[in-house]
N, C-alpha and C positions, 0 to 999 in steps of 0.2 A: 334428474339433478344428481350431482355427485355429493352425497350427504357427508362423506368423510371430509371434504373440503370445508363444508359449513361447520361441522363439529370441531375441526382443527382450528378454524378461525375463531370461533367463540371461546374455545379453550385457551387460546393464546391471549384473547382480550381480557378474560377474567383471571388468568394466571394460575389456574388450578384445574384439577379434574372435575368431573361431573358427579353430582348425586343422582340416584336413579330417578327421582322426581323431576330433575332438570332434563335428563335424557328423554323422559316421556313427554315433557312439555315441548321440547325442541322438535321431537319427532312429530308431534301433533301440529306444530306450526309449519313444518315442512310439508306435511300432508295437505294442509290448507293451501299452501302456496302452489303445490302441484295441481290441486283440484281447480284452483282459480285459473291457472295458466296452461295446463296440459303441456308444460315445459316451453311454451311460447306465448308471447303477448300478441294478440291479434293486431294486424296492421292497419287499423282504422283510427286515425287521430281522434282523441276525445272519447273513444269507446269506453263504456263502463268497466270493461275488463282491464283497462290500463290503470291498474291500481297497484300501489306498493304492497308487498306481501308482509306477513308478520315477521319474516326474516329480515327484510329491509328496515322495518320499524324498529326491531330490536337493535340493529346496528346503529341507527340514528340515536336511539335512547342511550346506548352505551357511551357514545361520544359527547352527546349534548349534556346528559345528566340533568336531573331536576334539582338544581343547586339552590343554595341559600334557603333551606328549609328551617323555619324558625321553631322555637320551643313550643309555640302555640299551634303548630301544625300548618301554618300558612307559609307561602313561598313569596319571597320578595325579590325585586329586580336587583341586578348587579351590573356594574360598568364593564365595558369591553376590556378584557385582560390586556390587549395590546395598546390601546389608547388611554386607558384609565378613565374613559368617559363614554361618549356616544360611539356606537349604538348601545343603549342599555338593553339588557336581556333578562327574560324571566321564563321560568318553567323549562320546557324542552327546546330551548334556543329561540324563543319567540321575541321578536323585536317589532318596532313600529307602532302603529295605532291599535287601539282596542276600544271597547265600548266606553271606558272611563277616560279616554283621551289618548295620550301618547305614553308608551312604556318609558319610564324614567325613574329617577330617585323617588322613593316613597310608594311606588307601585307594588301592590300586594294582591296575590291571588290565592284561591284555594287550590289544592291538588286537582280537583275536578275541573276547574277552569283551565289549568295547565294542559290536562289531557284533551279536553274539548278543543282548545286552540290548536294543539298539535294535529289532531285529526282533520280539522278544517284546513290548516296550512298544508298538510300533506296531499290533500285532494287538489289544492291549487298548484303545488309544485309538480305533482304527477301530471297534471294537465299541461303544464309548461313543457315538461320533458316529452310527452306524447306529441305535442305540436312540433317540437324541435326535430324529433327523429322521424316524423311522418310514418310512412309504411315500411321503413327499414326493418328487416327481420330482427327480432329482439327477444331473447329469452327472459323469463321472469327475473332471474338473478341479475342479468344485465340491466334490466329496467330498475330494479331495486337499487343497484349501485349508482346508476345515473341520477335517480331521485335524491339519494343521500348526498351525492356530490353537489347537485344543484341547490339542495336545501341549505348547504353550508356555504356555497360560493356565489350562488345566483348567476352562474356563468354558462348555463347549458347552451345558450344561443351562440355565444362567441367562442367557446372552447374548441380547440383543435380536436380534442378527443371525440366530440360530437360528430364532426365531419368525418373522422376516420371510422367511427361506428357506422354511420350511414353508408360509407363506402364498403363496408364489410371487412375492414382491416381491424379485426378485433385485437390482434397482437399489438398493433401500433397504438390502439386506443388504450390498452392496458398500461403501456409505458407513459402515457400522457398524464395519468392521475398524479404521478409523483411530482409533476411540475407545480402543482397547486398546494404547496406546503409552507407558504410564507404568510405572516401576519405583520402588518406595519413594516414591510420590507425585510423582515428577519425570518429565518427558518424557524418554524415552530415544531417542537417534538410531538406535540399533540396532533397537529395537522399532518405531520409525516406519518404517524401511526394510523390516522384515519384514512389517508389516501392509500396506504398499504392494504388496509382492511377492505376498502371499496374495490381496489384492483383485484384482490383475491376473490371477492364475491363475484365481481364481473366476469372473471375468467373461469368460474366454476359452473359453466353451462352443463 
């Protein structure tokens, strides 16, 4: 794994240099990712090794943000920024059903609930990506980028970038990320930045 690409990406995302403790933490995360993947995700759909790494999770958290933290330490749901309504979101980008019903106005979680839901959702989205790409050779950073893309868009099955990835056209797949930068039909600066970050991660094999 080209660590400089990852460090440059994170530095651009946070808009500043690193503290030594942050360098150490990111190095540890990259070590874990390499130990999980040995630089390649095994080509067996549904394999336990097909998991998003700490680097991929950090990218998702950077763009999702655990927003709407209240003064009492709880997290509340907020409406979709583009529509002003559904889908309501809470925690690390969680939408839809939960144990208390459907996420919507008045839904409140603890930070622990947000983290547990993210972990469960990422297992599900990683399984979707694993099935979609089948046994196509895939590095860990590529897999991480694809899971982040799918977590945000839900489009891993229908996206052209998936077909290009399966065909081994990685350069073509990288270019496809940029096409998914619209919300409610309008270009979103936030989605543009996210797609750029995912494309950079994907290409950092």
